[in-house]
C-alpha positions, 0 to 999 in steps of 0.5 A, spaced: 428 080 575 430 076 569 424 071 568 420 070 561 414 066 562 411 062 557 404 059 557 397 059 554 391 063 556 385 061 560 380 067 559 374 069 564 372 076 561 368 078 567 370 083 573 369 081 581 371 074 580 371 073 588 374 068 592 368 064 593 368 062 586 375 061 585 375 056 591 368 055 594 367 055 601 366 047 602 373 046 600 376 050 605 377 044 610 382 041 605 389 041 607 392 037 601 394 043 596 393 038 590 386 036 592 384 043 593 386 044 586 381 039 583 376 045 585 379 051 583 374 056 579 369 050 580 364 056 581 365 059 574 368 053 570 367 046 573 372 043 568 377 048 569 383 044 572 382 039 567 384 044 562 390 047 565 397 045 564 403 047 568 405 054 566 399 057 563 395 064 565 389 066 567 386 072 564 380 076 567 377 082 569 378 088 574 378 086 582 380 079 581 380 075 588 375 080 591 371 077 597 374 073 603 381 073 605 383 066 604 390 063 602 386 057 599 385 061 592 392 063 590 394 056 592 388 052 588 390 056 582 397 055 582 396 048 584 392 047 577 398 049 574 397 057 573 403 061 573 400 068 573 394 072 573 393 078 568 387 083 570 386 090 570 386 090 578 386 085 584 383 085 591 389 087 595 389 081 600 389 076 594 395 080 591 399 080 597 397 072 598 399 070 591 406 074 592 407 073 599 406 065 598 410 065 592 404 062 589 403 065 582 404 072 579 398 077 579 400 081 573 396 088 572 394 090 565 390 095 562 382 093 560 384 094 553 389 089 553 384 084 556 380 085 550 386 084 545 387 077 549 383 071 547 382 064 550 387 059 548 392 065 546 400 063 547 403 069 551 410 070 553 411 075 559 418 078 560 418 080 567 424 084 566 422 089 561 414 089 563 412 086 556 407 081 554 408 078 547 402 075 544 405 069 540 398 067 537 397 074 534 404 077 534 402 083 538 406 086 544 402 089 550 405 093 556 404 090 563 404 094 570 411 094 573 411 090 580 413 096 585 420 095 588 419 091 594 414 086 591 419 085 585 424 083 590 419 078 594 417 075 587 424 074 585 425 071 592 420 066 591 415 069 596 416 073 603 418 067 607 424 067 602 425 074 602 431 077 605 432 084 605 
């Protein structure tokens, strides 16, 4: 997988950001993905969608995406422009919804790396080499490699495009 991602960080340094915070329940009837994005992270930061530019990253604490298993959460975040979420751990259903739908990349990093990355830092993520370069601070951090099957699904652009 030869892909380098570049973007700016939006950091929410807390654990257990659940799907009700990512996309509150009242908006689950919205089928227009762009409209859904207008409410992304409304439970945490109502101005979040206005801050994001295409290709940006979200950095958060452990167990990101816990709660209800709703595809709306990764869809809403991806439609704001978020390309990847960096966190120590993810709720498994959120992780698979993000990967299988080809919506965004759930990148696992250690807690120390979360502490080193600041809001608005510019990052370059080299997926092939499992490294993250913080351009702002001139630092480099490791990322957990994707398991083999997940890497293939990511490379294909989602489960529906994956052909073993």
